[in-house]
Each structure stands twice: as structure tokens, then as C-alpha cells.
N, C-alpha and C positions, 0 to 999 in steps of 0.2 A: 231806923234803929242803926245806931253809931256802933264803930270797933269792929271787930273780926267777923268777915262774910263767915255765914255757916253755908256748909256747901250739902246740897240737897241730895245728890246725884252724881254718882262717877260712872263711865262706861266702863266696862271691862274691857281688856285687850282684842277680845273674839268682837265684840260690838265694833269696837272702832275697825277692825279688819275689816270687816263684813260693810261697812259702812258707804254711802254713795257719795258721800263727799270726800272720802279716801279716795276713791275711785278717779272723782274727777278732778281732784288735785294731781295725782298721779298722771294722768291723763294730760292737764295742762302742761305738768312741768316736761313729758315727753313732745308734746306736740308743738308746743309754742318758748318751750325751753325756761319756761320761770323756774323758780326756786321756791316755790311754796312749801309749806311743810305741816304734815298732822302726825304728831308725836303717840306712837302708840303705849309706850311703855311709861309717858309721864303725861296722862291725859289733862292736866292745870294748865300744861305747856301750849295746848290747844286753843285758848283764850285768847293769850296774843296771836298766835297763829291765823287764827278766823279776823280778828281783826285788820290782818294783812292783808287777806283774803278779798276781804270785803271793802277795806280801802281801795284797791286795784280795779273790784268790778263798779264802782262808782266813780274811778276817776279816768277809767279808760275805757267809756262805754261800749265804742265800737268792736275790740277787741274781745270784751266780755260776752257780747252779743252772741258774737261770730262764735264764740267758742259754748255758749247755750246750743246754739243749733246746730255744731257740728256734733257735738259732744252726746246729745239726746235724742238725736235725728229730727230736729221740729224743722216745719218747714217755715221757712222766713216769710213775713206779711206780703213782701210787694216781688214784683218779677224782677225788678233791677237788684235788689238786696241778692236775690237767688242767682242771677248773672254773676253778680259781683265773687258767689261765693266757689261758684263751677269756675271759677278762674284763679282761685288758690290752692 
């Protein structure tokens, strides 16, 4: 299908405000000093915003996984990594 893309669903502002991705992005910004954004009033901007977040997660694997472990309380798979996290 060529031409204009048809939007199948748009989240409401309440859905965006209650989303896990918004909580995670806000936490990343606060703890790591990033400047990621989730738009509440313009949800179509989040396509670009999500692409930035995805690129960061693919390019900075170490910080990405540390952020996942810390934010979600996941125990890292090795003792060496757990030791590293306890020092930070």
C-alpha cells in the first residue's frame, strides 16, 4: 500500500500518562541525565521519540542494560555485573 499511512489507533492522554514507557523515560532522564521525551498531547511525535530511545538502547548496550536492571529491579546474570552495579 503506497501513499498516506492509515492510523489504526491513538492512545489517549490518560493511557500515555499511565504507561510504563513514560515512567521509564522519566526515570532515565532523572537518573542518567538523558533528554528523552514522551509527548502526552501529541502522540504521533512519539514515533520519532521512540526511535531515539531504541537507537540509544542499541548503541549503548552497557548503559541500557544497567538501566533495565536498576529500574525494574532485575538481578543481573553474573556476580561481576552485580558487583559493578553496587559500586554505582
